[in-house]
C-alpha positions as CSV (number, residue, x, y, z in Angstrom):
1,X,104.1,43.5,126.9
2,X,103.3,46.3,129.3
3,X,106.0,48.5,128.0
4,X,104.8,48.0,124.4
5,X,101.3,48.9,125.5
6,X,102.6,52.1,127.2
7,X,104.6,53.0,124.2
8,X,101.6,52.5,121.9
9,X,99.4,54.7,124.1
10,X,102.2,57.4,124.2
11,X,102.4,57.3,120.4
12,X,98.6,57.7,120.1
13,X,98.6,60.6,122.5
14,X,101.5,62.3,120.6
15,X,99.5,61.8,117.4
16,X,96.4,63.4,118.9
17,X,98.5,66.3,120.2
18,X,99.9,66.8,116.7
19,X,96.4,66.8,115.2
20,X,95.2,69.2,117.9
21,X,97.9,71.6,116.8
22,X,97.0,71.2,113.1
23,X,93.2,71.5,113.4
24,X,93.2,75.3,114.2
25,X,95.4,76.1,111.3
26,X,93.3,73.9,108.9
27,X,90.1,75.5,110.2
28,X,91.6,79.0,109.7
29,X,92.6,78.2,106.2
30,X,89.2,76.7,105.4
31,X,87.2,79.6,106.8
32,X,89.4,82.4,105.4
33,X,90.6,80.9,102.1
34,X,88.9,77.7,100.9
35,X,85.3,78.7,101.8
36,X,85.5,82.2,100.1
37,X,87.2,80.7,97.1
38,X,84.5,78.0,96.8
39,X,81.8,80.5,97.2
40,X,83.3,82.7,94.4
41,X,83.6,79.8,92.0
42,X,80.1,78.6,92.8
43,X,78.6,82.0,92.2
44,X,80.3,82.2,88.8
45,X,78.1,79.3,87.5
46,X,75.1,79.3,89.9
47,X,72.4,81.8,89.1
48,X,69.2,80.7,90.7
49,X,67.4,84.1,91.0
50,X,65.2,83.8,87.9
51,X,64.7,80.1,88.3
52,X,63.4,80.6,91.9
53,X,61.1,83.5,90.9
54,X,59.6,82.1,87.6
55,X,59.6,78.3,88.1
56,X,56.2,77.6,86.4
57,X,57.0,79.9,83.5
58,X,60.3,78.2,82.8
59,X,58.7,74.7,83.1
60,X,56.1,75.6,80.5
61,X,58.7,77.2,78.3
62,X,60.4,73.8,78.2
63,X,57.7,72.6,75.8
64,X,57.7,75.8,73.7
65,X,58.8,75.3,70.1
66,X,60.3,78.8,69.8
67,X,58.7,79.7,66.5
68,X,56.4,82.4,67.9
69,X,55.3,83.9,71.2
70,X,54.0,81.1,73.5
71,X,50.4,80.4,74.4
72,X,48.1,81.4,77.2
73,X,49.4,79.1,79.9
74,X,52.9,80.6,79.7
75,X,51.5,84.2,79.8
76,X,49.3,83.3,82.8
77,X,52.2,81.8,84.7
78,X,54.4,84.7,83.8
79,X,51.9,87.3,84.9
80,X,51.1,85.6,88.2
81,X,54.8,85.0,89.0
82,X,55.8,88.6,88.1
83,X,53.1,89.9,90.6
84,X,54.4,87.5,93.2
85,X,58.0,88.7,92.6
86,X,56.9,92.3,92.9
87,X,55.2,91.6,96.2
88,X,58.4,89.7,97.4
89,X,60.6,92.6,96.3
90,X,62.7,90.3,94.1
91,X,61.4,91.7,90.8
92,X,64.4,94.0,90.4
93,X,66.9,91.2,90.7
94,X,64.9,89.1,88.2
95,X,64.7,92.0,85.8
96,X,68.5,92.7,86.1
97,X,69.4,89.0,85.4
98,X,67.2,88.9,82.3
99,X,68.5,92.3,81.1
100,X,72.1,91.0,81.2
101,X,71.0,88.4,78.6
102,X,69.0,90.8,76.4
103,X,69.4,94.5,76.8
104,X,66.3,96.6,77.4
105,X,64.2,93.9,79.1
106,X,64.5,95.3,82.6
107,X,62.1,98.1,81.9
108,X,59.8,95.6,80.1
109,X,59.5,93.3,83.1
110,X,59.1,96.1,85.7
111,X,56.6,98.0,83.6
112,X,54.6,94.9,82.9
113,X,54.5,93.9,86.6
114,X,53.5,97.4,87.6
115,X,50.6,97.5,85.1
116,X,49.4,94.0,86.0
117,X,49.0,95.1,89.6
118,X,46.1,97.2,88.5
119,X,45.1,95.6,85.2
120,X,45.5,91.9,85.7
121,X,42.7,89.7,84.3
122,X,40.2,88.7,86.9
123,X,40.1,85.1,88.2
124,X,36.7,84.6,86.5
125,X,38.3,85.3,83.2
126,X,41.1,82.8,83.6
127,X,40.8,79.3,82.1
128,X,39.5,76.8,84.6
129,X,37.6,79.6,86.5
130,X,34.5,80.2,84.4
131,X,35.9,79.9,80.9
132,X,37.0,76.9,78.9
133,X,40.5,75.4,79.5
134,X,43.2,75.8,76.9
135,X,42.9,72.2,75.8
136,X,39.2,72.6,74.9
137,X,39.2,76.3,74.0
138,X,37.1,77.0,70.9
139,X,38.6,78.8,68.0
140,X,38.7,82.6,68.6
141,X,38.0,82.3,72.3
142,X,39.7,85.0,74.3
143,X,43.1,84.5,76.1
144,X,42.9,87.1,78.9
145,X,46.4,86.9,80.3
146,X,48.0,86.7,76.8
147,X,46.0,89.6,75.4
148,X,46.5,91.7,78.5
149,X,50.3,91.3,78.6
150,X,50.7,91.7,74.8
151,X,48.8,94.9,75.1
152,X,51.2,96.2,77.7
153,X,54.4,95.9,75.7
154,X,55.0,94.7,72.2
155,X,58.3,93.1,73.3
156,X,56.3,90.2,74.6
157,X,55.4,89.2,71.1
158,X,59.1,88.8,70.2
159,X,60.8,85.4,70.3
160,X,64.0,87.0,71.6
161,X,62.3,88.1,74.8
162,X,61.2,84.6,75.7
163,X,64.6,83.2,74.7
164,X,66.2,85.6,77.1
165,X,64.0,84.5,79.9
166,X,64.8,80.9,79.2
167,X,68.6,81.6,79.2
168,X,68.4,83.7,82.3
169,X,66.4,81.0,84.1
170,X,69.2,78.4,83.9
171,X,70.4,77.6,87.4
172,X,73.8,76.5,86.3
173,X,75.3,78.3,83.3
174,X,78.7,79.1,81.8
175,X,77.4,82.3,80.4
176,X,79.5,84.4,82.8
177,X,82.7,82.7,81.7
178,X,81.7,83.3,78.0
179,X,81.2,87.0,78.7
180,X,84.5,87.1,80.6
181,X,86.3,85.7,77.5
182,X,84.4,88.1,75.2
183,X,82.3,85.3,73.8
184,X,78.6,84.8,73.4
185,X,76.1,82.1,72.6
186,X,74.3,82.5,69.3
187,X,70.5,81.6,69.0
188,X,71.5,78.2,67.4
189,X,73.7,77.4,70.4
190,X,77.1,78.1,68.7
191,X,79.8,80.0,70.6
192,X,80.8,83.2,68.8
193,X,83.1,86.1,69.5
194,X,81.7,89.4,70.6
195,X,81.8,92.3,68.1
196,X,85.1,94.1,68.0
197,X,83.7,97.2,69.8
198,X,82.3,95.0,72.6
199,X,85.5,93.1,73.5
200,X,86.5,94.4,76.9
201,X,87.8,91.7,79.1
202,X,90.4,89.8,77.0
203,X,92.3,93.0,76.1
204,X,92.1,94.1,79.7
205,X,93.4,90.7,80.9
206,X,96.2,90.9,78.3
207,X,97.1,94.4,79.6
208,X,97.1,93.1,83.1
209,X,99.5,90.3,82.3
210,X,101.9,92.6,80.3
211,X,101.9,95.2,83.1
212,X,102.6,92.6,85.7
213,X,105.5,91.2,83.7
214,X,106.8,94.7,83.1
215,X,106.5,95.7,86.8
216,X,108.3,92.4,87.8
217,X,111.1,93.1,85.3
218,X,111.5,96.7,86.6
219,X,111.5,95.5,90.2
220,X,114.2,93.0,89.4
221,X,116.3,95.5,87.5
222,X,116.0,98.0,90.4
223,X,116.0,95.6,93.3
224,X,118.9,93.4,92.4
225,X,121.6,96.2,92.7
226,X,120.0,97.5,95.9
227,X,119.9,94.0,97.5
228,X,123.5,93.4,96.4
229,X,124.6,96.7,98.0
230,X,122.9,95.9,101.3
231,X,124.3,92.4,101.3
232,X,127.9,93.6,100.7
233,X,127.7,96.7,102.9
234,X,129.8,96.8,106.1
235,X,128.0,95.5,109.2
236,X,127.5,99.0,110.7
237,X,125.9,100.3,107.5
238,X,123.8,97.4,106.3
239,X,121.0,97.9,108.9
240,X,120.6,101.6,107.8
241,X,120.3,100.6,104.2
242,X,117.9,97.9,105.0
243,X,115.8,100.4,107.0
244,X,115.6,102.6,104.0
245,X,113.9,99.7,102.2
246,X,111.6,98.8,105.1
247,X,110.4,102.3,106.0
248,X,108.4,102.7,102.7
249,X,107.3,99.1,103.1
250,X,105.8,100.0,106.5
251,X,104.2,103.2,105.2
252,X,100.5,103.0,104.3
253,X,99.8,101.9,100.8
254,X,97.4,104.7,100.3
255,X,100.0,107.3,101.4
256,X,102.6,105.8,99.1
257,X,100.2,105.8,96.1
258,X,98.8,109.3,96.6
259,X,102.3,110.7,97.0
260,X,102.9,109.8,93.4
261,X,100.0,112.0,92.4
262,X,101.7,115.0,94.0
263,X,105.0,114.1,92.2
264,X,103.7,113.1,88.7
265,X,100.7,115.4,88.0
266,X,101.0,118.1,85.3
267,X,101.6,120.8,87.9
268,X,103.5,118.5,90.2
269,X,107.1,118.4,91.6
270,X,108.7,116.5,88.7
271,X,107.2,118.7,86.0
272,X,108.0,121.9,87.9
273,X,111.6,120.7,88.3
274,X,112.0,119.9,84.6
275,X,110.6,123.3,83.7
276,X,112.9,125.0,86.1
277,X,116.0,123.5,84.6
278,X,114.9,124.2,81.1
279,X,114.2,120.6,79.9
280,X,110.5,121.4,79.3
281,X,108.6,124.6,78.6
282,X,105.3,125.5,80.3
283,X,103.3,124.1,77.4
284,X,105.2,120.9,77.1
285,X,104.6,119.5,80.6
286,X,104.4,115.7,80.6
287,X,101.2,113.8,81.4
288,X,102.6,111.1,83.8
289,X,99.5,110.5,86.0
290,X,96.1,109.0,85.4
291,X,97.5,106.8,82.6
292,X,99.6,103.7,82.2
293,X,102.8,105.6,83.1
294,X,101.4,106.5,86.5
295,X,100.3,102.9,87.1
296,X,103.7,101.4,86.2
297,X,105.7,103.9,88.3
298,X,103.5,103.6,91.4
299,X,103.2,99.8,91.2
300,X,106.9,99.4,90.8
301,X,107.6,101.6,93.9
302,X,105.0,99.8,96.0
303,X,106.1,96.3,95.0
304,X,109.9,96.9,95.0
305,X,110.4,95.8,98.7
306,X,108.9,92.4,97.8
307,X,111.7,91.9,95.4
308,X,114.5,93.4,97.5
309,X,113.9,91.4,100.7
310,X,114.0,87.9,99.1
311,X,117.1,88.8,97.1
312,X,118.8,90.2,100.2
313,X,118.1,87.2,102.3
314,X,119.6,84.9,99.7
315,X,122.6,87.2,98.8
316,X,123.7,87.4,102.4
317,X,124.3,83.7,102.4
318,X,126.7,83.8,99.4
319,X,130.2,84.0,100.8
320,X,132.2,86.9,99.3
321,X,135.2,84.7,99.0
322,X,133.6,83.1,95.9
323,X,134.0,86.3,93.9
324,X,137.5,87.0,95.2
325,X,138.5,83.4,94.3
326,X,137.2,83.9,90.8
327,X,139.1,87.2,90.5
328,X,142.3,85.5,91.7
329,X,141.9,83.0,88.9
330,X,141.8,85.7,86.3
331,X,138.0,86.2,85.8
332,X,136.8,89.7,85.2
333,X,133.9,91.0,87.4
334,X,131.2,90.5,84.7
335,X,132.4,86.9,84.0
336,X,132.7,86.1,87.8
337,X,129.2,87.6,88.4
338,X,127.7,85.7,85.5
339,X,129.3,82.3,86.3
340,X,129.6,82.4,90.1
341,X,127.4,84.9,91.8
342,X,124.2,85.0,89.6
343,X,123.6,81.2,89.8
344,X,123.8,81.3,93.6
345,X,121.2,84.0,93.8
346,X,118.6,82.4,91.4
347,X,116.5,81.1,94.3
348,X,116.0,84.6,95.6
349,X,115.4,85.9,92.0
350,X,112.7,83.2,91.5
351,X,111.1,84.0,94.9
352,X,111.0,87.7,94.3
353,X,109.7,87.5,90.7
354,X,107.0,85.1,91.6
355,X,105.9,87.1,94.6
356,X,105.9,90.4,92.7
357,X,104.1,89.0,89.7
358,X,101.3,87.4,91.7
359,X,100.8,90.6,93.7
360,X,100.8,92.7,90.6
361,X,98.3,90.6,88.6
362,X,95.6,91.2,91.3
363,X,96.5,94.8,92.2
364,X,93.6,97.2,92.7
365,X,94.2,100.3,94.8
366,X,97.1,101.7,92.9
367,X,95.6,101.4,89.4
368,X,92.3,102.8,90.7
369,X,94.0,105.9,92.2
370,X,96.6,106.8,89.5
371,X,95.6,104.7,86.5
372,X,92.8,106.9,85.0
373,X,91.0,105.4,82.0
374,X,94.0,103.8,80.2
375,X,95.8,102.5,83.3
376,X,93.1,100.2,84.7
377,X,93.6,96.5,85.2
378,X,91.3,93.5,85.4
379,X,91.0,93.9,89.1
380,X,89.4,97.3,88.6
381,X,86.7,95.7,86.4
382,X,86.1,93.0,89.0
383,X,85.6,95.7,91.6
384,X,83.2,97.6,89.3
385,X,81.0,94.6,88.9
386,X,81.0,93.9,92.6
387,X,80.3,97.4,93.7
388,X,78.4,99.2,90.9
389,X,76.9,96.9,88.3
390,X,76.2,94.2,91.0
391,X,76.9,91.5,88.5
392,X,78.6,89.2,91.0
393,X,78.5,86.2,88.7
394,X,80.6,88.0,86.1
395,X,82.9,89.3,88.7
396,X,83.3,85.8,90.1
397,X,84.0,84.5,86.6
398,X,86.7,87.1,86.0
399,X,88.2,86.2,89.4
400,X,88.1,82.5,88.4
401,X,90.0,83.3,85.2
402,X,92.5,85.3,87.1
403,X,93.0,82.4,89.5
404,X,93.6,80.0,86.6
405,X,96.2,82.4,85.2
406,X,98.0,82.4,88.6
407,X,97.8,78.6,88.8
408,X,99.1,78.3,85.3
409,X,102.0,80.6,86.1
410,X,102.8,78.5,89.2
411,X,102.8,75.2,87.3
412,X,105.0,76.7,84.5
413,X,107.4,78.1,87.2
414,X,107.5,74.7,88.9
415,X,108.2,72.9,85.6
416,X,110.9,75.4,84.3
417,X,112.6,76.4,87.6
418,X,111.3,74.1,90.3
419,X,109.5,75.4,93.4
420,X,111.9,73.5,95.6
421,X,114.7,75.9,94.4
422,X,112.8,78.9,95.6
423,X,113.8,80.1,99.0
424,X,113.7,83.3,101.0
425,X,116.9,82.7,102.9
426,X,119.4,80.1,104.0
């Protein structure tokens, strides 16, 4: 009995020690991965700025029929809340949110708030403070806030302005995802496609996927022979060949990317060499930078080690006797390679392709430096909305769509190949 009790206590202590070792890793993953990911996905649908700044206006608009500009109570609430937002220095954020729903309203809101600061109706003129309330107002009685705001900008007499405030005031909305998919919500609530000249994100997402696939294929075509050469090199030569792969890998990404600008620009090394040997004339120099060519070349170079290393680690575990045995049985090298060697290296191929594709689909620095206008990817648009337009909701929605694409790729890979077959070594 005592021994059983001691064993039970020892097992509990071992379990606690195991949990104590796991908790720091779980906390690290939660802080550095789960929490930022959750914040991004929340921001893509949660937009409380307008709802927090104009709560009374939005509440009153809930009973508006939408056939014409609303009545005095809505104008009074709007005017007072615009003044309060201006004092709280949140008016710019509110105006930006409304402007993203209906272009041109940013200036309308800021101009109206600025004029109300000096021309707002006096409290004595407001209903309930010396004049009749709206419910008992006689026909033709003045509406001080309504008349004042309508006189400041004719946009306040348009139904579209108030519809935009209503839509911008939704705390939770899928509007960012609609825009990220080049869709919009019609006035009747139907989901419609954006006009052809305004479709930006779906073509950019398609370009990103195609470029990622092309870079993955190029890395596989270039990296497989290199990994095979290293794996079959003599022991005294293999470390040197592996070092040639690792040195660029250890070099700064910025240095590797900008070096291609020197090589590929119109007056660069490659064009000068082609002109010197007579392949090109001075007027026929190739434009290989600040376009998709520069993006493809630089990304392939940067991501190539991520293909070579998994391939090499798997290839070095394949005994060379297999190929010699196949040759001794009369198989040619192509046949032996196809039926014996290639299947043994598929786990490394799968690991390298998945790693390169996932890195390529979210690449930012290289396309930003060498891509120019036609070589940009979806990551550059996400960075633009985060840093310049400050439309973080749309940036988060684009990031969420990119995350869905990566998860879909992972699930398809698991179904077709099997994640359990992917390995980086023996």
